[in-house]
Every structure is written in C-alpha cells, then in structure tokens.
N, C-alpha and C positions, 0 to 999 in steps of 0.2 A: 545398533549401527546407527547414526546421526546422517540424515539429508546433506546437501550440499551445502556451504555455508553460507549468510547472508550477511556482506562485508559491509560494515558503516564507518563513515571516517568524517573528521574533523583538521580544520587546521587554522593557526592564528600565528601572529608574530609577536615576538619580546624582544624587548630594546638591552638587551644583554647577550655577551658572547653567547655561543651553543653551549659549550660545558657547562659557564656558572650556570645557563636556563635546565640543561639537566640534571645539573647537581640538587638545584635547588626543586624542582620536579618531582624526584625521586623521594626526598628527604620531606616531603608534604603530608600531613597524616591524612588517610583518605575522607575522616570524617568533618575536615576542615574543607574540602571540595564537593563528595558526594551528600550533598543534602538532600536529596529528593526529589521528586520532580511528579507531580499527578499521584500517577498509584504506584510510581517505580519509587521505592525506598530510600533512604539516606544511610549510610553507612557512620552508623553509632559509635562502632568500637572496633580497635585491628590489635588483634594478638601475634606479634613475631613469632616465629617459629626458631629452629635452629637455622644459626646464620643471618644477617642482620639483610635488609633487603638490598643488597650492594656485592650478591655474587649470585651468579647459576645457580641453582638448587635451592635456594633459601626461599621458604615456604610463610606464611602467613595465612592467618582465619580472619574473616572479616564481620561481623555482626550487623544486622541491620534494623531499623526502625520495625519493623514487620514483626522482629521476632527470628526469624531467618538467620542463617549464614551460609557463606561460601567459604574456600578455600583456594586463595592463590597460590602459583608456584613461577617464578623467577627461571624462565627458560634459557634466555637470551642478556648477554650485560656485557657493552662494550660501553668503557664509561667515557663519557664526553658526547657522544654521539647517538645510542639506544639501549631500548632494553625491551624486551617481550615478557610477557608472561600467559599463561592458561590460568581460568578459573572455574571451578567446575564444584562438583557437591555442594550444590546448591539445595539449603532443604526449606525453603518458601515455593513461591508457588511457581517461580523460574524453573523449577523442576520441572516442571509439568509441561513446559515450554523449547527448554534447552539440555542439549546434555553437557555444553561449557561454551567458553568464550575464550578466544585466542585473540590476547590484545599486544600492543607494539607501537612504543611512543619513540618518535624521530627527530633528531634535532642539528639542523642542517643551517650552513649561512649562503643567501641568495647572494647573486651579484652585487647587490646594491649595500651589502653588510649587514642585512637583517638577518635576527633567526626566526627562521621558519620550523615552528613546531607542529608534525604532524601525531596526529593518535588515531589510530585505526583498530576496528575489532572487527573480528570474525565471528559472527554466532552461528554457533552450531546448532539447527535445530534437531529435536528425538522426529524419528518415524513420522512421517504424515502429520505433521507441524510446522514445515517448509512456508508454505502458503499462511496461515496465520503468523508467523513470524517476520515473513515479509511485508506484507501488508499494515499489519498492525504492532508489531513489537519492534521491528527496527524503526519506523520512522518515532516511535515514542522515543525509542532508546536514543536514536540521534540528536532530538531536542533536547535529552536528556545529557548527550554529551558534550552542545554546547555550551548549555549552562557550567560544565565542568570545567571545559577547558579555558572560558572565560576566567572564571574564579582561579585557575591555575596560572595565568598569565597573569591576573593582578597578583599575585604572590611575588610570581617571579622579578616583577618590573619593581614591584615595592619594597622586594625585601636588600636592605642593607647590606654591605659586605661584613661589616661586627652585628650585627641583629637579624639574625635568622628568624623573631618571631615576628609574625603580619598580623597583624588587626582583623578579625572579622567583618 
C-alpha cells in the first residue's frame, strides 16, 4: 500500500485551439519531449500495446535511457479536452520510490481565447518513502515536467496542419 500521493503540476499556454493542442500533444512521441534531466532518464522508445493511444484501456511500454522500462495505461480519454493515464511497473531505480504515477493532461480555453495546457502528476510513494519523494524526487520531477511541457508547447505551436513533423 502506498502513502498519500505527492502532486506536482505545471501549466503553459498554446497558440492553437484546445482541440488541436490536445491532438498534437497526444500524438507526440514521448522520446522527443522526455529527453532526460539530471538523474531522471530520457524515454528512448515507446512500444504501443493493443489499441492506439486514443482510447481508454490502451497501453504502451516506455524504455528509458538507464535501461529501465515502465507501463502506461490510458484511463480517461475525452477527445479534445483531457486524457489521463497511470504509469507503473517501473524496472529502474524509480521502483524503489514509487508504486506508480497518475498523470492527467487538460486543455481549456481561458476568457482571452488562449489555450491553457495543464499537466498534473500524482506521485504514489511506497510506504516510508513519502518524505524522500516529497523533498527530493518531486522537486526534480517538477523541473523535468517544466522542460517537457516547454518542448510540448513548442511542438504544438510550430506544427502546421499539413505537416505533423516538428524538428527537434
């Protein structure tokens, strides 16, 4: 059983409507934005499970630069506005700290017409690891999330309707 979750959240704005920001974010290869930060490894490959990353229950496996892996399962999918997924079965050092993560991306339009992209992650520490996760892992993860969201927004804003490839 894990201790109470430690929640980390970041937000940014995108220059396209929420529905487009949603689709472009969902379609990004994690290896292009999860490029590593300090001791936090990069995602180097993603293996899709049955059902693409566009319906509840879809799964995929992430391979990390440190040789570890983790499994993601899409738990919520509301086209154009939000999706959530669980990350678990870590095989790298993260397995010593967390039983898993619950991640949610939300895409809304504010009153000025700007799209707000919010990414919230609930870290689920293992028993007796809450303090370590809260004091050390969560701040490092938040900085990594800022980097990832920055790269994601750059891809959202620079991807044209006819060309989904965005240079690194």
